[in-house]
C-alpha positions in Angstrom: 88.9 -39.4 71.4 85.4 -39.2 70.1 83.0 -42.0 69.2 82.4 -42.2 65.5 84.7 -41.4 62.3 86.3 -43.7 60.0 86.2 -47.4 60.9 89.4 -49.0 61.7 88.3 -52.1 59.8 88.9 -49.7 56.6 92.5 -48.7 57.6 95.8 -50.6 57.2 97.2 -50.2 60.6 100.8 -50.5 59.5 100.4 -47.5 57.0 97.2 -45.8 58.2 96.2 -45.8 54.3 92.6 -46.3 53.5 91.9 -50.0 52.3 89.3 -48.5 50.0 91.0 -45.5 48.5 94.6 -45.9 47.9 96.8 -42.7 48.6 94.4 -41.5 51.4 95.7 -41.7 55.0 93.8 -41.1 58.3 95.2 -40.2 61.7 94.2 -39.1 65.0 90.6 -38.0 66.0 89.3 -38.9 62.4 89.3 -42.6 63.3 86.5 -44.3 65.2 88.9 -45.3 68.4 86.7 -45.5 71.4 88.5 -47.1 74.0 89.6 -46.7 77.5 92.6 -44.5 76.9 93.2 -43.3 80.4 94.2 -39.8 79.1 96.5 -41.1 76.5 94.5 -40.2 73.5 97.4 -37.9 72.5 99.6 -40.8 72.1 97.0 -42.6 69.7 97.0 -39.3 67.6 100.9 -39.1 67.8 101.4 -42.8 66.7 98.9 -42.8 64.0 100.3 -39.5 62.7 103.7 -40.8 62.8 102.8 -44.2 60.8 100.8 -42.2 58.1 103.6 -39.6 57.6 106.4 -42.6 57.4 104.5 -44.1 54.6 103.6 -41.1 52.2 
């Protein structure tokens, strides 16, 4: 994961849809997720991608 990107405050965590622009979804490295992931950043990418895909 990298620092910077779309603020998670602007994204519905259940659907990964933008709170500002309906129909726009985010997943993975585009999100501003900067935490101790312990090498599990792929899990964050897979989980957010799955959530976005389930809600299209």
